[in-house]
N, CA, C, O and CB atoms as a CASP TS submission, in Angstrom:
PFRMAT TS
TARGET T0000
AUTHOR 0000-0000-0000
METHOD Language model
MODEL 1
PARENT N/A
ATOM      1  N   UNK     1      14.324  11.695  -5.178  1.00  0.00           N
ATOM      2  CA  UNK     1      13.984  11.197  -3.861  1.00  0.00           C
ATOM      3  C   UNK     1      14.130   9.679  -3.856  1.00  0.00           C
ATOM      4  O   UNK     1      13.651   8.994  -4.760  1.00  0.00           O
ATOM      5  CB  UNK     1      12.549  11.622  -3.459  1.00  0.00           C
ATOM      6  N   UNK     2      14.787   9.171  -2.844  1.00  0.00           N
ATOM      7  CA  UNK     2      14.997   7.731  -2.726  1.00  0.00           C
ATOM      8  C   UNK     2      13.785   7.101  -2.032  1.00  0.00           C
ATOM      9  O   UNK     2      13.338   7.575  -0.987  1.00  0.00           O
ATOM     10  CB  UNK     2      16.311   7.422  -1.940  1.00  0.00           C
ATOM     11  N   UNK     3      13.275   6.048  -2.618  1.00  0.00           N
ATOM     12  CA  UNK     3      12.140   5.323  -2.062  1.00  0.00           C
ATOM     13  C   UNK     3      12.690   4.092  -1.350  1.00  0.00           C
ATOM     14  O   UNK     3      13.308   3.231  -1.975  1.00  0.00           O
ATOM     15  CB  UNK     3      11.100   4.927  -3.177  1.00  0.00           C
ATOM     16  N   UNK     4      12.462   4.015  -0.035  1.00  0.00           N
ATOM     17  CA  UNK     4      12.940   2.884   0.754  1.00  0.00           C
ATOM     18  C   UNK     4      12.020   1.690   0.514  1.00  0.00           C
ATOM     19  O   UNK     4      10.855   1.700   0.913  1.00  0.00           O
ATOM     20  CB  UNK     4      13.002   3.244   2.271  1.00  0.00           C
ATOM     21  N   UNK     5      12.555   0.662  -0.142  1.00  0.00           N
ATOM     22  CA  UNK     5      11.762  -0.506  -0.527  1.00  0.00           C
ATOM     23  C   UNK     5      11.205  -1.247   0.687  1.00  0.00           C
ATOM     24  O   UNK     5      10.064  -1.707   0.663  1.00  0.00           O
ATOM     25  CB  UNK     5      12.605  -1.456  -1.367  1.00  0.00           C
ATOM     26  N   UNK     6      11.999  -1.363   1.742  1.00  0.00           N
ATOM     27  CA  UNK     6      11.544  -2.090   2.929  1.00  0.00           C
ATOM     28  C   UNK     6      10.378  -1.381   3.612  1.00  0.00           C
ATOM     29  O   UNK     6       9.431  -2.024   4.064  1.00  0.00           O
ATOM     30  CB  UNK     6      12.694  -2.260   3.917  1.00  0.00           C
ATOM     31  N   UNK     7      10.453  -0.053   3.683  1.00  0.00           N
ATOM     32  CA  UNK     7       9.360   0.709   4.295  1.00  0.00           C
ATOM     33  C   UNK     7       8.090   0.591   3.473  1.00  0.00           C
ATOM     34  O   UNK     7       7.006   0.406   4.026  1.00  0.00           O
ATOM     35  CB  UNK     7       9.749   2.184   4.448  1.00  0.00           C
ATOM     36  N   UNK     8       8.214   0.697   2.160  1.00  0.00           N
ATOM     37  CA  UNK     8       7.049   0.570   1.278  1.00  0.00           C
ATOM     38  C   UNK     8       6.434  -0.814   1.417  1.00  0.00           C
ATOM     39  O   UNK     8       5.211  -0.944   1.486  1.00  0.00           O
ATOM     40  CB  UNK     8       7.441   0.835  -0.192  1.00  0.00           C
ATOM     41  N   UNK     9       7.271  -1.854   1.458  1.00  0.00           N
ATOM     42  CA  UNK     9       6.762  -3.220   1.623  1.00  0.00           C
ATOM     43  C   UNK     9       6.025  -3.389   2.951  1.00  0.00           C
ATOM     44  O   UNK     9       4.958  -4.001   3.001  1.00  0.00           O
ATOM     45  CB  UNK     9       7.912  -4.227   1.535  1.00  0.00           C
ATOM     46  N   UNK    10       6.599  -2.843   4.025  1.00  0.00           N
ATOM     47  CA  UNK    10       5.980  -2.974   5.343  1.00  0.00           C
ATOM     48  C   UNK    10       4.632  -2.267   5.392  1.00  0.00           C
ATOM     49  O   UNK    10       3.658  -2.823   5.901  1.00  0.00           O
ATOM     50  CB  UNK    10       6.904  -2.412   6.424  1.00  0.00           C
ATOM     51  N   UNK    11       4.568  -1.053   4.869  1.00  0.00           N
ATOM     52  CA  UNK    11       3.296  -0.307   4.879  1.00  0.00           C
ATOM     53  C   UNK    11       2.266  -1.008   4.002  1.00  0.00           C
ATOM     54  O   UNK    11       1.088  -1.069   4.356  1.00  0.00           O
ATOM     55  CB  UNK    11       3.509   1.152   4.390  1.00  0.00           C
ATOM     56  N   UNK    12       2.702  -1.537   2.862  1.00  0.00           N
ATOM     57  CA  UNK    12       1.786  -2.239   1.968  1.00  0.00           C
ATOM     58  C   UNK    12       1.209  -3.484   2.651  1.00  0.00           C
ATOM     59  O   UNK    12       0.007  -3.734   2.574  1.00  0.00           O
ATOM     60  CB  UNK    12       2.506  -2.629   0.664  1.00  0.00           C
ATOM     61  N   UNK    13       2.060  -4.255   3.311  1.00  0.00           N
ATOM     62  CA  UNK    13       1.582  -5.462   3.991  1.00  0.00           C
ATOM     63  C   UNK    13       0.625  -5.123   5.137  1.00  0.00           C
ATOM     64  O   UNK    13      -0.413  -5.764   5.303  1.00  0.00           O
ATOM     65  CB  UNK    13       2.768  -6.272   4.525  1.00  0.00           C
ATOM     66  N   UNK    14       0.989  -4.105   5.926  1.00  0.00           N
ATOM     67  CA  UNK    14       0.130  -3.722   7.051  1.00  0.00           C
ATOM     68  C   UNK    14      -1.221  -3.198   6.571  1.00  0.00           C
ATOM     69  O   UNK    14      -2.250  -3.522   7.163  1.00  0.00           O
ATOM     70  CB  UNK    14       0.822  -2.662   7.912  1.00  0.00           C
ATOM     71  N   UNK    15      -1.232  -2.401   5.520  1.00  0.00           N
ATOM     72  CA  UNK    15      -2.505  -1.881   5.026  1.00  0.00           C
ATOM     73  C   UNK    15      -3.365  -3.001   4.451  1.00  0.00           C
ATOM     74  O   UNK    15      -4.588  -2.974   4.592  1.00  0.00           O
ATOM     75  CB  UNK    15      -2.267  -0.802   3.964  1.00  0.00           C
ATOM     76  N   UNK    16      -2.745  -3.981   3.809  1.00  0.00           N
ATOM     77  CA  UNK    16      -3.511  -5.105   3.272  1.00  0.00           C
ATOM     78  C   UNK    16      -4.080  -5.968   4.396  1.00  0.00           C
ATOM     79  O   UNK    16      -5.232  -6.397   4.328  1.00  0.00           O
ATOM     80  CB  UNK    16      -2.632  -5.958   2.348  1.00  0.00           C
ATOM     81  N   UNK    17      -3.279  -6.221   5.426  1.00  0.00           N
ATOM     82  CA  UNK    17      -3.760  -7.001   6.575  1.00  0.00           C
ATOM     83  C   UNK    17      -4.913  -6.280   7.255  1.00  0.00           C
ATOM     84  O   UNK    17      -5.921  -6.902   7.591  1.00  0.00           O
ATOM     85  CB  UNK    17      -2.617  -7.253   7.586  1.00  0.00           C
ATOM     86  N   UNK    18      -4.776  -4.980   7.461  1.00  0.00           N
ATOM     87  CA  UNK    18      -5.851  -4.190   8.078  1.00  0.00           C
ATOM     88  C   UNK    18      -7.090  -4.178   7.201  1.00  0.00           C
ATOM     89  O   UNK    18      -8.211  -4.216   7.709  1.00  0.00           O
ATOM     90  CB  UNK    18      -5.383  -2.752   8.340  1.00  0.00           C
ATOM     91  N   UNK    19      -6.900  -4.125   5.891  1.00  0.00           N
ATOM     92  CA  UNK    19      -8.033  -4.153   4.959  1.00  0.00           C
ATOM     93  C   UNK    19      -8.818  -5.451   5.111  1.00  0.00           C
ATOM     94  O   UNK    19     -10.049  -5.435   5.133  1.00  0.00           O
ATOM     95  CB  UNK    19      -7.546  -3.994   3.502  1.00  0.00           C
ATOM     96  N   UNK    20      -8.117  -6.568   5.216  1.00  0.00           N
ATOM     97  CA  UNK    20      -8.783  -7.863   5.391  1.00  0.00           C
ATOM     98  C   UNK    20      -9.500  -7.908   6.745  1.00  0.00           C
ATOM     99  O   UNK    20     -10.637  -8.372   6.832  1.00  0.00           O
ATOM    100  CB  UNK    20      -7.756  -9.027   5.281  1.00  0.00           C
ATOM    101  N   UNK    21      -8.835  -7.426   7.799  1.00  0.00           N
ATOM    102  CA  UNK    21      -9.460  -7.449   9.120  1.00  0.00           C
ATOM    103  C   UNK    21     -10.707  -6.574   9.184  1.00  0.00           C
ATOM    104  O   UNK    21     -11.717  -6.970   9.765  1.00  0.00           O
ATOM    105  CB  UNK    21      -8.466  -7.000  10.171  1.00  0.00           C
ATOM    106  N   UNK    22     -10.636  -5.394   8.591  1.00  0.00           N
ATOM    107  CA  UNK    22     -11.811  -4.510   8.582  1.00  0.00           C
ATOM    108  C   UNK    22     -12.920  -5.124   7.745  1.00  0.00           C
ATOM    109  O   UNK    22     -14.095  -5.033   8.103  1.00  0.00           O
ATOM    110  CB  UNK    22     -11.445  -3.107   8.038  1.00  0.00           C
ATOM    111  N   UNK    23     -12.556  -5.746   6.636  1.00  0.00           N
ATOM    112  CA  UNK    23     -13.562  -6.351   5.761  1.00  0.00           C
ATOM    113  C   UNK    23     -14.288  -7.517   6.394  1.00  0.00           C
ATOM    114  O   UNK    23     -15.446  -7.775   6.063  1.00  0.00           O
ATOM    115  CB  UNK    23     -12.924  -6.806   4.495  1.00  0.00           C
ATOM    116  N   UNK    24     -13.630  -8.232   7.306  1.00  0.00           N
ATOM    117  CA  UNK    24     -14.266  -9.390   7.927  1.00  0.00           C
ATOM    118  C   UNK    24     -14.881  -9.080   9.286  1.00  0.00           C
ATOM    119  O   UNK    24     -15.527  -9.944   9.879  1.00  0.00           O
ATOM    120  CB  UNK    24     -13.265 -10.497   8.076  1.00  0.00           C
ATOM    121  N   UNK    25     -14.691  -7.866   9.787  1.00  0.00           N
ATOM    122  CA  UNK    25     -15.262  -7.484  11.085  1.00  0.00           C
ATOM    123  C   UNK    25     -16.655  -6.904  10.908  1.00  0.00           C
ATOM    124  O   UNK    25     -17.002  -6.393   9.843  1.00  0.00           O
ATOM    125  CB  UNK    25     -14.354  -6.468  11.801  1.00  0.00           C
ATOM    126  N   UNK    26     -17.446  -6.991  11.968  1.00  0.00           N
ATOM    127  CA  UNK    26     -18.789  -6.413  11.939  1.00  0.00           C
ATOM    128  C   UNK    26     -18.742  -5.001  12.512  1.00  0.00           C
ATOM    129  O   UNK    26     -18.173  -4.769  13.579  1.00  0.00           O
ATOM    130  CB  UNK    26     -19.794  -7.295  12.735  1.00  0.00           C
ATOM    131  N   UNK    27     -19.344  -4.067  11.790  1.00  0.00           N
ATOM    132  CA  UNK    27     -19.418  -2.676  12.208  1.00  0.00           C
ATOM    133  C   UNK    27     -20.871  -2.306  12.436  1.00  0.00           C
ATOM    134  O   UNK    27     -21.775  -2.908  11.856  1.00  0.00           O
ATOM    135  CB  UNK    27     -18.768  -1.742  11.160  1.00  0.00           C
ATOM    136  N   UNK    28     -21.088  -1.309  13.288  1.00  0.00           N
ATOM    137  CA  UNK    28     -22.449  -0.806  13.494  1.00  0.00           C
ATOM    138  C   UNK    28     -22.940  -0.083  12.245  1.00  0.00           C
ATOM    139  O   UNK    28     -24.110  -0.178  11.876  1.00  0.00           O
ATOM    140  CB  UNK    28     -22.504   0.137  14.716  1.00  0.00           C
ATOM    141  N   UNK    29     -22.038   0.633  11.610  1.00  0.00           N
ATOM    142  CA  UNK    29     -22.391   1.410  10.429  1.00  0.00           C
ATOM    143  C   UNK    29     -21.646   0.863   9.218  1.00  0.00           C
ATOM    144  O   UNK    29     -20.419   0.770   9.215  1.00  0.00           O
ATOM    145  CB  UNK    29     -22.071   2.908  10.638  1.00  0.00           C
ATOM    146  N   UNK    30     -22.403   0.508   8.200  1.00  0.00           N
ATOM    147  CA  UNK    30     -21.784   0.010   6.981  1.00  0.00           C
ATOM    148  C   UNK    30     -20.995   1.104   6.282  1.00  0.00           C
ATOM    149  O   UNK    30     -19.985   0.829   5.634  1.00  0.00           O
ATOM    150  CB  UNK    30     -22.840  -0.555   6.042  1.00  0.00           C
ATOM    151  N   UNK    31     -21.450   2.336   6.410  1.00  0.00           N
ATOM    152  CA  UNK    31     -20.760   3.464   5.789  1.00  0.00           C
ATOM    153  C   UNK    31     -19.359   3.623   6.362  1.00  0.00           C
ATOM    154  O   UNK    31     -18.410   3.878   5.621  1.00  0.00           O
ATOM    155  CB  UNK    31     -21.560   4.757   5.982  1.00  0.00           C
ATOM    156  N   UNK    32     -19.224   3.475   7.664  1.00  0.00           N
ATOM    157  CA  UNK    32     -17.916   3.579   8.308  1.00  0.00           C
ATOM    158  C   UNK    32     -16.991   2.479   7.803  1.00  0.00           C
ATOM    159  O   UNK    32     -15.826   2.733   7.498  1.00  0.00           O
ATOM    160  CB  UNK    32     -18.055   3.500   9.840  1.00  0.00           C
ATOM    161  N   UNK    33     -17.501   1.277   7.717  1.00  0.00           N
ATOM    162  CA  UNK    33     -16.693   0.153   7.251  1.00  0.00           C
ATOM    163  C   UNK    33     -16.229   0.386   5.813  1.00  0.00           C
ATOM    164  O   UNK    33     -15.061   0.162   5.495  1.00  0.00           O
ATOM    165  CB  UNK    33     -17.489  -1.162   7.350  1.00  0.00           C
ATOM    166  N   UNK    34     -17.124   0.829   4.958  1.00  0.00           N
ATOM    167  CA  UNK    34     -16.768   1.058   3.562  1.00  0.00           C
ATOM    168  C   UNK    34     -15.770   2.202   3.418  1.00  0.00           C
ATOM    169  O   UNK    34     -14.869   2.139   2.582  1.00  0.00           O
ATOM    170  CB  UNK    34     -18.017   1.350   2.743  1.00  0.00           C
ATOM    171  N   UNK    35     -15.927   3.244   4.229  1.00  0.00           N
ATOM    172  CA  UNK    35     -14.988   4.366   4.187  1.00  0.00           C
ATOM    173  C   UNK    35     -13.587   3.924   4.595  1.00  0.00           C
ATOM    174  O   UNK    35     -12.606   4.277   3.939  1.00  0.00           O
ATOM    175  CB  UNK    35     -15.468   5.500   5.101  1.00  0.00           C
ATOM    176  N   UNK    36     -13.492   3.159   5.668  1.00  0.00           N
ATOM    177  CA  UNK    36     -12.189   2.664   6.126  1.00  0.00           C
ATOM    178  C   UNK    36     -11.577   1.743   5.078  1.00  0.00           C
ATOM    179  O   UNK    36     -10.375   1.806   4.820  1.00  0.00           O
ATOM    180  CB  UNK    36     -12.328   1.921   7.476  1.00  0.00           C
ATOM    181  N   UNK    37     -12.397   0.892   4.476  1.00  0.00           N
ATOM    182  CA  UNK    37     -11.888  -0.023   3.458  1.00  0.00           C
ATOM    183  C   UNK    37     -11.388   0.727   2.231  1.00  0.00           C
ATOM    184  O   UNK    37     -10.379   0.339   1.642  1.00  0.00           O
ATOM    185  CB  UNK    37     -12.967  -1.016   3.055  1.00  0.00           C
ATOM    186  N   UNK    38     -12.076   1.792   1.836  1.00  0.00           N
ATOM    187  CA  UNK    38     -11.645   2.597   0.693  1.00  0.00           C
ATOM    188  C   UNK    38     -10.304   3.260   0.988  1.00  0.00           C
ATOM    189  O   UNK    38      -9.413   3.267   0.138  1.00  0.00           O
ATOM    190  CB  UNK    38     -12.705   3.663   0.346  1.00  0.00           C
ATOM    191  N   UNK    39     -10.158   3.816   2.188  1.00  0.00           N
ATOM    192  CA  UNK    39      -8.900   4.461   2.562  1.00  0.00           C
ATOM    193  C   UNK    39      -7.747   3.457   2.595  1.00  0.00           C
ATOM    194  O   UNK    39      -6.667   3.736   2.075  1.00  0.00           O
ATOM    195  CB  UNK    39      -9.040   5.142   3.927  1.00  0.00           C
ATOM    196  N   UNK    40      -7.971   2.306   3.196  1.00  0.00           N
ATOM    197  CA  UNK    40      -6.921   1.286   3.255  1.00  0.00           C
ATOM    198  C   UNK    40      -6.591   0.743   1.865  1.00  0.00           C
ATOM    199  O   UNK    40      -5.432   0.455   1.567  1.00  0.00           O
ATOM    200  CB  UNK    40      -7.348   0.140   4.176  1.00  0.00           C
ATOM    201  N   UNK    41      -7.597   0.606   1.029  1.00  0.00           N
ATOM    202  CA  UNK    41      -7.361   0.168  -0.345  1.00  0.00           C
ATOM    203  C   UNK    41      -6.533   1.182  -1.126  1.00  0.00           C
ATOM    204  O   UNK    41      -5.657   0.810  -1.905  1.00  0.00           O
ATOM    205  CB  UNK    41      -8.686  -0.073  -1.055  1.00  0.00           C
ATOM    206  N   UNK    42      -6.816   2.463  -0.912  1.00  0.00           N
ATOM    207  CA  UNK    42      -6.051   3.511  -1.588  1.00  0.00           C
ATOM    208  C   UNK    42      -4.596   3.506  -1.123  1.00  0.00           C
ATOM    209  O   UNK    42      -3.682   3.686  -1.928  1.00  0.00           O
ATOM    210  CB  UNK    42      -6.684   4.890  -1.332  1.00  0.00           C
ATOM    211  N   UNK    43      -4.384   3.299   0.177  1.00  0.00           N
ATOM    212  CA  UNK    43      -3.015   3.227   0.697  1.00  0.00           C
ATOM    213  C   UNK    43      -2.286   2.032   0.087  1.00  0.00           C
ATOM    214  O   UNK    43      -1.124   2.146  -0.302  1.00  0.00           O
ATOM    215  CB  UNK    43      -3.020   3.125   2.245  1.00  0.00           C
ATOM    216  N   UNK    44      -2.958   0.896   0.003  1.00  0.00           N
ATOM    217  CA  UNK    44      -2.346  -0.300  -0.582  1.00  0.00           C
ATOM    218  C   UNK    44      -1.969  -0.069  -2.037  1.00  0.00           C
ATOM    219  O   UNK    44      -0.868  -0.426  -2.458  1.00  0.00           O
ATOM    220  CB  UNK    44      -3.296  -1.495  -0.473  1.00  0.00           C
ATOM    221  N   UNK    45      -2.868   0.520  -2.801  1.00  0.00           N
ATOM    222  CA  UNK    45      -2.592   0.788  -4.220  1.00  0.00           C
ATOM    223  C   UNK    45      -1.441   1.787  -4.362  1.00  0.00           C
ATOM    224  O   UNK    45      -0.594   1.640  -5.243  1.00  0.00           O
ATOM    225  CB  UNK    45      -3.861   1.329  -4.931  1.00  0.00           C
ATOM    226  N   UNK    46      -1.412   2.798  -3.497  1.00  0.00           N
ATOM    227  CA  UNK    46      -0.330   3.780  -3.542  1.00  0.00           C
ATOM    228  C   UNK    46       1.017   3.125  -3.244  1.00  0.00           C
ATOM    229  O   UNK    46       2.019   3.457  -3.878  1.00  0.00           O
ATOM    230  CB  UNK    46      -0.597   4.915  -2.547  1.00  0.00           C
ATOM    231  N   UNK    47       1.049   2.210  -2.295  1.00  0.00           N
ATOM    232  CA  UNK    47       2.301   1.536  -1.957  1.00  0.00           C
ATOM    233  C   UNK    47       2.758   0.620  -3.096  1.00  0.00           C
ATOM    234  O   UNK    47       3.956   0.511  -3.361  1.00  0.00           O
ATOM    235  CB  UNK    47       2.136   0.726  -0.659  1.00  0.00           C
ATOM    236  N   UNK    48       1.825  -0.026  -3.758  1.00  0.00           N
ATOM    237  CA  UNK    48       2.176  -0.856  -4.916  1.00  0.00           C
ATOM    238  C   UNK    48       2.766   0.027  -6.018  1.00  0.00           C
ATOM    239  O   UNK    48       3.749  -0.345  -6.658  1.00  0.00           O
ATOM    240  CB  UNK    48       0.928  -1.633  -5.442  1.00  0.00           C
ATOM    241  N   UNK    49       2.161   1.193  -6.235  1.00  0.00           N
ATOM    242  CA  UNK    49       2.678   2.110  -7.250  1.00  0.00           C
ATOM    243  C   UNK    49       4.069   2.613  -6.876  1.00  0.00           C
ATOM    244  O   UNK    49       4.950   2.689  -7.732  1.00  0.00           O
ATOM    245  CB  UNK    49       1.722   3.295  -7.436  1.00  0.00           C
ATOM    246  N   UNK    50       4.275   2.958  -5.600  1.00  0.00           N
ATOM    247  CA  UNK    50       5.598   3.412  -5.167  1.00  0.00           C
ATOM    248  C   UNK    50       6.643   2.321  -5.321  1.00  0.00           C
ATOM    249  O   UNK    50       7.780   2.594  -5.707  1.00  0.00           O
ATOM    250  CB  UNK    50       5.549   3.877  -3.719  1.00  0.00           C
ATOM    251  N   UNK    51       6.266   1.103  -5.026  1.00  0.00           N
ATOM    252  CA  UNK    51       7.218  -0.008  -5.182  1.00  0.00           C
ATOM    253  C   UNK    51       7.585  -0.193  -6.645  1.00  0.00           C
ATOM    254  O   UNK    51       8.746  -0.430  -6.978  1.00  0.00           O
ATOM    255  CB  UNK    51       6.630  -1.318  -4.615  1.00  0.00           C
ATOM    256  N   UNK    52       6.597  -0.085  -7.513  1.00  0.00           N
ATOM    257  CA  UNK    52       6.842  -0.204  -8.951  1.00  0.00           C
ATOM    258  C   UNK    52       7.750   0.923  -9.434  1.00  0.00           C
ATOM    259  O   UNK    52       8.697   0.683 -10.184  1.00  0.00           O
ATOM    260  CB  UNK    52       5.513  -0.189  -9.731  1.00  0.00           C
ATOM    261  N   UNK    53       7.465   2.138  -9.010  1.00  0.00           N
ATOM    262  CA  UNK    53       8.286   3.291  -9.400  1.00  0.00           C
ATOM    263  C   UNK    53       9.708   3.127  -8.868  1.00  0.00           C
ATOM    264  O   UNK    53      10.674   3.397  -9.583  1.00  0.00           O
ATOM    265  CB  UNK    53       7.663   4.611  -8.876  1.00  0.00           C
ATOM    266  N   UNK    54       9.839   2.689  -7.620  1.00  0.00           N
ATOM    267  CA  UNK    54      11.159   2.493  -7.037  1.00  0.00           C
ATOM    268  C   UNK    54      11.969   1.450  -7.771  1.00  0.00           C
ATOM    269  O   UNK    54      13.172   1.625  -7.964  1.00  0.00           O
ATOM    270  CB  UNK    54      11.033   2.106  -5.601  1.00  0.00           C
ATOM    271  N   UNK    55      11.328   0.361  -8.186  1.00  0.00           N
ATOM    272  CA  UNK    55      12.067  -0.684  -8.904  1.00  0.00           C
ATOM    273  C   UNK    55      12.471  -0.202 -10.290  1.00  0.00           C
ATOM    274  O   UNK    55      13.541  -0.558 -10.784  1.00  0.00           O
ATOM    275  CB  UNK    55      11.221  -1.967  -9.015  1.00  0.00           C
ATOM    276  N   UNK    56      11.625   0.603 -10.919  1.00  0.00           N
ATOM    277  CA  UNK    56      11.965   1.158 -12.235  1.00  0.00           C
ATOM    278  C   UNK    56      13.149   2.115 -12.128  1.00  0.00           C
ATOM    279  O   UNK    56      14.046   2.085 -12.972  1.00  0.00           O
ATOM    280  CB  UNK    56      10.750   1.885 -12.846  1.00  0.00           C
ATOM    281  N   UNK    57      13.161   2.961 -11.101  1.00  0.00           N
ATOM    282  CA  UNK    57      14.268   3.896 -10.901  1.00  0.00           C
ATOM    283  C   UNK    57      15.565   3.142 -10.655  1.00  0.00           C
ATOM    284  O   UNK    57      16.622   3.526 -11.157  1.00  0.00           O
ATOM    285  CB  UNK    57      13.973   4.842  -9.729  1.00  0.00           C
ATOM    286  N   UNK    58      15.481   2.063  -9.876  1.00  0.00           N
ATOM    287  CA  UNK    58      16.677   1.278  -9.581  1.00  0.00           C
ATOM    288  C   UNK    58      17.210   0.617 -10.850  1.00  0.00           C
ATOM    289  O   UNK    58      18.422   0.576 -11.065  1.00  0.00           O
ATOM    290  CB  UNK    58      16.375   0.213  -8.511  1.00  0.00           C
ATOM    291  N   UNK    59      16.311   0.099 -11.693  1.00  0.00           N
ATOM    292  CA  UNK    59      16.735  -0.513 -12.954  1.00  0.00           C
ATOM    293  C   UNK    59      17.408   0.519 -13.851  1.00  0.00           C
ATOM    294  O   UNK    59      18.441   0.237 -14.458  1.00  0.00           O
ATOM    295  CB  UNK    59      15.533  -1.145 -13.680  1.00  0.00           C
ATOM    296  N   UNK    60      16.828   1.706 -13.935  1.00  0.00           N
ATOM    297  CA  UNK    60      17.396   2.757 -14.782  1.00  0.00           C
ATOM    298  C   UNK    60      18.760   3.196 -14.241  1.00  0.00           C
ATOM    299  O   UNK    60      19.679   3.471 -15.013  1.00  0.00           O
ATOM    300  CB  UNK    60      16.433   3.969 -14.865  1.00  0.00           C
ATOM    301  N   UNK    61      18.883   3.259 -12.931  1.00  0.00           N
ATOM    302  CA  UNK    61      20.147   3.665 -12.342  1.00  0.00           C
ATOM    303  C   UNK    61      21.225   2.615 -12.588  1.00  0.00           C
ATOM    304  O   UNK    61      22.378   2.962 -12.845  1.00  0.00           O
ATOM    305  CB  UNK    61      19.980   3.913 -10.846  1.00  0.00           C
ATOM    306  N   UNK    62      20.864   1.340 -12.512  1.00  0.00           N
ATOM    307  CA  UNK    62      21.833   0.278 -12.763  1.00  0.00           C
ATOM    308  C   UNK    62      22.280   0.268 -14.224  1.00  0.00           C
ATOM    309  O   UNK    62      23.429  -0.055 -14.523  1.00  0.00           O
ATOM    310  CB  UNK    62      21.239  -1.079 -12.386  1.00  0.00           C
ATOM    311  N   UNK    63      21.374   0.620 -15.127  1.00  0.00           N
ATOM    312  CA  UNK    63      21.732   0.646 -16.542  1.00  0.00           C
ATOM    313  C   UNK    63      22.698   1.784 -16.871  1.00  0.00           C
ATOM    314  O   UNK    63      23.557   1.650 -17.743  1.00  0.00           O
ATOM    315  CB  UNK    63      20.480   0.773 -17.390  1.00  0.00           C
ATOM    316  N   UNK    64      22.547   2.897 -16.167  1.00  0.00           N
ATOM    317  CA  UNK    64      23.415   4.052 -16.439  1.00  0.00           C
ATOM    318  C   UNK    64      24.774   3.907 -15.788  1.00  0.00           C
ATOM    319  O   UNK    64      25.725   4.565 -16.210  1.00  0.00           O
ATOM    320  CB  UNK    64      22.759   5.329 -15.958  1.00  0.00           C
ATOM    321  N   UNK    65      24.897   3.054 -14.760  1.00  0.00           N
ATOM    322  CA  UNK    65      26.193   2.875 -14.070  1.00  0.00           C
ATOM    323  C   UNK    65      27.133   2.015 -14.840  1.00  0.00           C
ATOM    324  O   UNK    65      28.254   1.774 -14.393  1.00  0.00           O
ATOM    325  CB  UNK    65      25.995   2.279 -12.712  1.00  0.00           C
TER
END
């Protein structure tokens, strides 16, 4: 499966920006804020992992060509 680097970068940046905005905003419920932050953090970490995997696959493909 081909991992589109631009899409991964865009999703990673948007999730990080949203994470910062949620972290600095005031919520009625702290539990809601923490839940949203955990989800956005997980998305950010997943995108970083996908970017790393994609770059490794590209390096391996260039070496075999």
